[in-house]
Structure formats: structure tokens, C-alpha cells
N, C-alpha and C positions, 0 to 999 in steps of 0.2 A: 815474583818470588817472595817479596815481603809479605804480601797477603797470605800466601801459602804457609810461610813460616809462622806468622801470628796465629793462623788457624790451627797449625800443628801444636803449638805451645798451648793455645786455648783448649784444644781437645785433651791434651795431656793433663792440664790443670783440672779440667772438669772431671775426668775419669778418676784422678787420684783423690781430689778433695771431696768428691761425692762417694768415694769408696766403691765405685762400680767395678774396678779391677785393682789388682795389687800394683804397686809401683814398678816392680820388675816387669810385669806384662806390658804395662803402659810404655816403659822405656824401650822394650824390644819390638813391639808391633806397631805402635802409632807412627814412628818415623818412617818405617818401611812403607806403610800405606800412603803417606803423604809424598814420599820420594817417588813412588810409582805414579801417583797422580801428576807429579811434576815432570814425568816422562824420562826418568833417569835409568830405568830398566836394569840391565846387567851391571851398570856402574855401582849399584848399591852395595854389592858384596865387598868391593875394595874399600868403600867409605866406612862400612861397619868394622872391617878388620883394622883399618887405620885408627878408628876411634877406640876400639878395644885395646890395641897396642899402647895407645897413649895412657890409658887408665890402669894398665897392668901393674906398674910400680906402686901406684897408690893402693890397689887392691892387696898386693903383697904386704905392704907396710901395715895397713889396717888389720889384716888377718892375723899377722904374727904379733902385732901389739896387743890384740885381744888375748891371745894365748899367753903372752909374756906377763901382762899385768894381772890376768886371771890367776896365773901360778903364784905371783907374789902376794896377792890377796889371800889365796888359799894357805900359803905358808906363814901368814900372820905378820907380814912386813910392817904394816901400819898399826898393829895392835898395841905395842908398847907406848907409842906416842899418844894414842887415844886414851890409854889407861892413865898415863902420867898427867895429861891435861885435865882429865876429869877429877883425879885425886887432888890436883892443885886447886881446882875450882871449889871443891867441897860444897858448902851450902849457899854460896853467894851467886844469886841469879846473874849478876853482871859478868862474873868470871865464866860462868857456865855458857852464857850466850856467846861470849867472845871465843871461848874454847870451841864452841860449835863451828864458828866461822873458820878457825884455823884448821880444825880437823877436816872439814869439808874441802878446803882448798888443797890439802895434802892428799886426801883419799881420791879426789877428782883427777889426780894424775893418771888414773887408770884409763881415762878417756871414755868411759861408759857411764852415761848419765843415770841409767837405771841402777847399775851396781853401786854408784856413789850414793844414791838415795837410800838404797837398802842397807848399806853398811853404816852410814852415819845415823839414820833414823833409828835403826834397830838398836844401835849402841846407846843412843842418847834419850830416846823417848821415855824409857822407864824413869830416868832421872827427872825429866821435866814433869812427869806425872807425880812422882814422889814428893816433889817440892811445890806442886800446884802451879807450875809455870805453864804458859800458853803454848799449846801445840802449834798454833798459827805462827808464833814467833820462831819456833824450831823450823817449820816448813819454809818460812820466809828467808831466814838466814842461810839455810841449806841451798835453797834455790838461787840466791844471789851468789854464793860461793861457787857452786857448780857451774853457774852461767859464765862467770869470768874465766874459769879454767877450761871452759868448753872449746876454746880456740887452740888448744895444744895440737901439734901436728897429727897425732893419731886419734884426734877427736872427730866427730861427724862433720861439723861445719867446714873445717879447714880441708878435710879430705874431699868434700864435695866441691869446694872452691878450686882445689887443685885439678880435679877432673874437668870442671867446667872451663877453666882458663888454660889448661894444659901447662900448669906451672909447677915448679919444685916447691917442696915444703919450706925450704930455707928462704925462698924469695918472698913468700907470704908471711911466714911466722917470725923469723929472726928480727926484722925491723920493728915488729909490734911487741916484742918482749917487754920493753920499758912500759908500754901502755898497759899490758896485761898485769905487770907488777903493781902499777898504779891502781888498777882496778881491784887487785887483791887488798891493797891498803884501804881503798874505799869501802870494801865489804867489811873489813875489820872495824872501820870507823862507824859504819851503820850498825854493826852488831853491838858496839859500845852504846849507841843511842837506844837501841832496843833493850839492851841489858839494863840500862839505867831505869827505863820505864818498868821493867819487871821487878827490879830491886825496890823501886818506890811502891809498887803495888803489893808485894808480898813480904818484903824485907829479907834480911839474911837469916837463913834458917840453920843455925849452927848445930842444933841438936840432931837434925836430920842429916846434916852433912857429915857428922861424926860417924854415923852408921852407914856411910856410903859403901864400905867394903864388906857388907854382909847382906844376906837375903837376896831378894830379887835382882838388885842392881849388880851385886857381885857376880851372880850367875850370868847375867846378861853380858857383862864386860869380860868375864873370865879373867879377872885380875890375877896376876902372878908376879912373883918377884924375879922369876927367871925369864930370859929372853927366848923367843921361839927358836927352834933348831935352825942353824945356818943363818941366823939373823944378820950377822955382820957381813957375811959373804954376799947375801942378797942385797943388802943396803949398798955396799960398795959397787956391786955390779950395776944396780939401778942408777946410781949417781954417775957412774962411768958412761952408761948408755945415754943419759940425758946430755952430759957434757959433749960426748962424741957427736950426738945428733945436732947440737947447736953449732959445733965447730966444723961440721961437715967433713969429718975425717974420712969416712967412707959413705957410699950411697945409703940413704935411710932404709930402704927395703932390706938390703943386705945386712945392715946393722941389726935390725930386729930379728932376722932369721938366726944370725950368729948368737945374739944375746939369749934368745929363747932356747937354742940348742944347748948352750953352756948351762943355763939355769935348769933346764930339764934334766940334763945328765948329772949335775951335782946334787940336786934336790931329790931326784928319783933314779938311783942307779939301776933299779930293776926295770927290765923292758916292759913287763906287764903293767907296772905302776905308771910308766911313761905314757903308755897307750891310754890308760884310764884318765890320766890328767888331761891329755889332748881331747879325749872324748867329752870330758866334763864341760868344755867350753866350745865344742865343735858347732853347736847349734847357733850360737851368737856369731861365730866366725863365718859360717855359711850364709846366714841371713844378710850380713853386711856385704860380704865379698860378691855374692851373686848380683846384688843390686848395683854395685859399682861397675861390674863388667857389663851389665845390661845398659847402664848409663853411657857406657862407651859407644854403644850403637846409636843412641840418641844424639850425643855430641858429634859423633863422626858424620852422621847424615846432615845434621844442622850445619856443620862446617863445609862438608864436601859438596853439598848442593848450592852453597853460597847463599842460603836463606838468611843466615845470620848477618852477612854483609848487607843484604838488601834491607833487613829489618833495622839495622843500625842507622842506615842512611835516612830511613823514614823517621826514626826517633830523633836524630840529630836535627832534622828540619823543624821539629817542634820545640827544640830547646833554644831559648834566647842566647845570643852570643856571649852576653855578659855573665851568664850562669854556667856556660860550658866548662870553663876553666876551674870552677869551684865544685864540680860534680862529685868528687870524693867526699867533701864535707856534707853535701846534700844526701848522698847515699848513706853515710854513717848515721845521720840523724833520723832519716825516714825509714831505714831498714828495720829498726826496732818495732815501730807500730805495724810495718808491713808483715812482720813475722806472725802477727795475730790473724792475718788474712791468708798468707801463703804458707804451706807446709815447708819444712826444710828442703825437701827434694824439689818442690815447685819453685822455691825462691832461687836456689843455687843453680839448678839445671835449666830453669825456664827463664827467669828474669835477669840473673847476673850476666849471662853472656851478652844479652842485648845492651845492658848498661855499660859493660866493659868496652864493647865495640863502639858505642856512642861516645864514650869518653875518649877513645883513641882518635876519633874524628876531631876532637878539640885539643889534641896533643897531650892527653892525659894517659899515662901508662895503665893498661888494663890491670896490671898487678896492684896498682894503688887503689883502683876501684874495688878489687877483691879484698884488700886489707880493710878498706872502709866498711864494706859489707859485714866483715867479721866483727868489727867493733860494735855494730848495732844488732844485726840479726843473730850472729853467732853467740854473743855473750849475754844479751839481755832479753832477746826474744825467746831463746831456748827454754827457760824455766817457767814461762808464762803462757805459751801458746797452747791452746787446746788441740792443735794439729800435731803436737809432739807427744807421742804415746808415753814416753817416760815420765811426763808430768803427772800422769794418772797414778804412777807408782808412788810418787811423792805424796800426793794428796790422799791416796788410799792408805798409806802407812800412817800418816799423821791424823787421818780422819778429819780433814778440813775440806771446806768447799772451795772449788777453783775460783769462783767469783770473789770470795773473801781474800784468798791469796793474792789475786791480781790487785784488788783494792789496797792491800797492805803494802805491797812492794813495787807497784808500777812506777811510782815517783822515784823510788830509790834505785830501781833497775835502770830507769832512763838516766838517772844520775851517773851510773856506771858508764854508760855510753858517752855522756858528755865529758866526764873526767878522762876516759881513755882516748877520746878523740882529741882533746886538748893536748895531752901528752904526745899523741901520735903526730900532731901538727908541730909541736916544739922539737921533736926528734927527727922530723923529716920523713917519717914513715908514710904520711900522706901529705900532698902539697896544699898550701893555703890557696 
């Protein structure tokens, strides 16, 4: 069974990483074929259904979070903050780079890496060009900020980890909130270093900063003295949503459904406008949710056939006893470079289940393995891996080379992992 399981995961990784088939097809068909080879026959149906049932709450949460934050972006919830930060920065490269970090961290609350890149780069690139600042610096800071915020519950990595481990978002996310905040502070610190270099290179350009609110930049930022319509309502609703999510007042999937329904009704009282708003983000929702439900088949068969148990036993036999208890630290550190080899789906659905089961054999809670994986793969691997499609949105908008981006921020991105891992150890999110 262990050999069959490794062959199944190997086939899945090969098909996905070589782009022979889409992830959805690989999730749906590969496990069925190997389960049939294993002689499970009619039992497969129940395994698949059990797997789909486990991932349904996650699919609902992700789907409605995309709709909710898409609506908030469309209604300009983040626009006033972006405008004020840029006005404050004026012509000082140091302030502009630090503002870039803060803007990215806030905008990344939408949980969609591609959307974060589009919003931040579109708003800030004209300013970088006007002042002669480096587009590579912009890309690097945005990548670091988006990476740290990538582990929010409605983001891709944590959703995958939830599906893979059958865990609740609160189990994985709440204990690593201090680590994520420390990561955000680290990103601002790195932006300060980058900003100092830019200031040294080009100086403070006050005369260009004075014209910040006219011409191309003003048009790009759409600066206005008035707040977007229903700004305060949307802000209070979003803050309440995040607080309720952390406090676990009601189940997270239900929370996003209710929040989106309220936001849609208040912002778009007309039924036709409501339908248009849903349709505008339907493609993103469908792409993500269908993949999650298909992943339920993969995890359902992997668990139902006991392949995962047999694989874990074989992995445990290869791990020295002295290292077994420290597996979370090892996973946190090595998952970052592993993200350059494994796609997000391959890592979380193929590798993480084996690592978590192996950890369980040494008395380590699989949830702790999941948190450790998020600290490395979820936060710092995400903005650097060529296997993550959204990275190409970033480098395309900034017109920089992926190799140059990797060289500029690999060390600093790995620093994020180290800082967040240390804080996670100190707070008990992962064991020493």
C-alpha cells in the first residue's frame, strides 16, 4: 500500500508539474485509477464522497470570501488608505517603499495573490517611474508583503492545508497570528532597508513630490477628498467579519455567506446589480472551488484506502528518532526551498499528508506540522516559486525578470520564515 501511495502521488506530481493535465483532472482521475489497482472496487464511491464532504466547508469559505473581498475592492474600501499613504510619502523614496509594504499588507487581506499584485502595482508603479525608483524594489516589497499575508484563512495555502489535514481554520491560523504579525513587521523593516538604498541612490525629489496630485499619478490613484460610497459601513462590516472569524463566534463558512449577503444587499440594492457583481468574480470562485472539491476525491481515497498510513510508516522508519520530535522546525525551514520544486497543490495535497502522518508517529500533532508548513511554504515560497501562476502577474506588471526577483529577495524571504518560526516557537504554535 505504501508503494501504491507513493506511485499515486508521484503520478499526480508528474502530471501537474509537467502540465500534462489540469490539477482538477489529476485530482479526480489519478486516485480512482490507483484505488482500482489496489482492488478497492465499489468501496471507492464512499471514500470519494467522504473526502468531498470534509472539504465542503473549506470550499464554501473560499468561494464566498472571494465574492466578499472582490466586492470590497470594487467599492474602494482600500483606496483612501492607499491615497493617504502615498500623499504622506511625497517624493521621499524611503517613505514610498515603506508605504508600499503597508499598502500590500492591507490589500492582501483579500486573499487573492493576483488581485493584490494588480491593485498595488497598478497604483504605485507610476510613482516609482516618475521618481526614477527601481521597479525591482517595488516587486520585491510587494512579493514579501503578499507572502506573509498569504496564510490568512481564506488564502490558498491555509485552505489547502485545511483540506489536506481535515482541520478547522481556527486550529491552523489562530495560534500563528502572532507569527504572522511578526512577519509583517519584518517586511516593513526590510522595506526600510530597501528604501534607504533608494533614497541614497536618487535622493529626496521634493519638486516631483509636490506635483504628486496632478497628471498621470493623480489619474492612476484617483485621489479624492471624499470617501467612497458606504465606506464606513463596509469598513465596520469587514472589521467585524475578521474579529468574528478569529473569535469563532459562528462557523467560518456561514460567517462569509452572511457577511457577503449583507454587503451585497446594502451596496447593491438593485437585484440586477447584485447579479452583475456576483458574475464579475464568478470565474475566480469557480476555478478555486472546483479544484477544492476535486481535491476531496484525492484526499478521500488516500485516507480511505489507508495508503497514507502505510506511507507514513515507511517515512517514519527513515527518520532518526532524535529528529522526529523536532519535525515541525524542520518542516518550517525546508518547506520554503521545497516550494521552488513543488507547486502549492503538489506540496499541500501530496507531501503534507505524509509529513503530518509521520509526525504523528513521533507524537507530534499533525496540526503543528501544518502550521510549520504554512510558515515556510505558504509565506515565503508563494511569491518566488515559478510554479505559482500569480508570480507571473507580478513580474509582468513590474516588467522584471523572475531570476532577478528571486536573487533580490530570497534571503529576505527566508528571513521571514526564520522570524515567524522563532515567534511560533516562543508562543507555542509549534513545539521545540
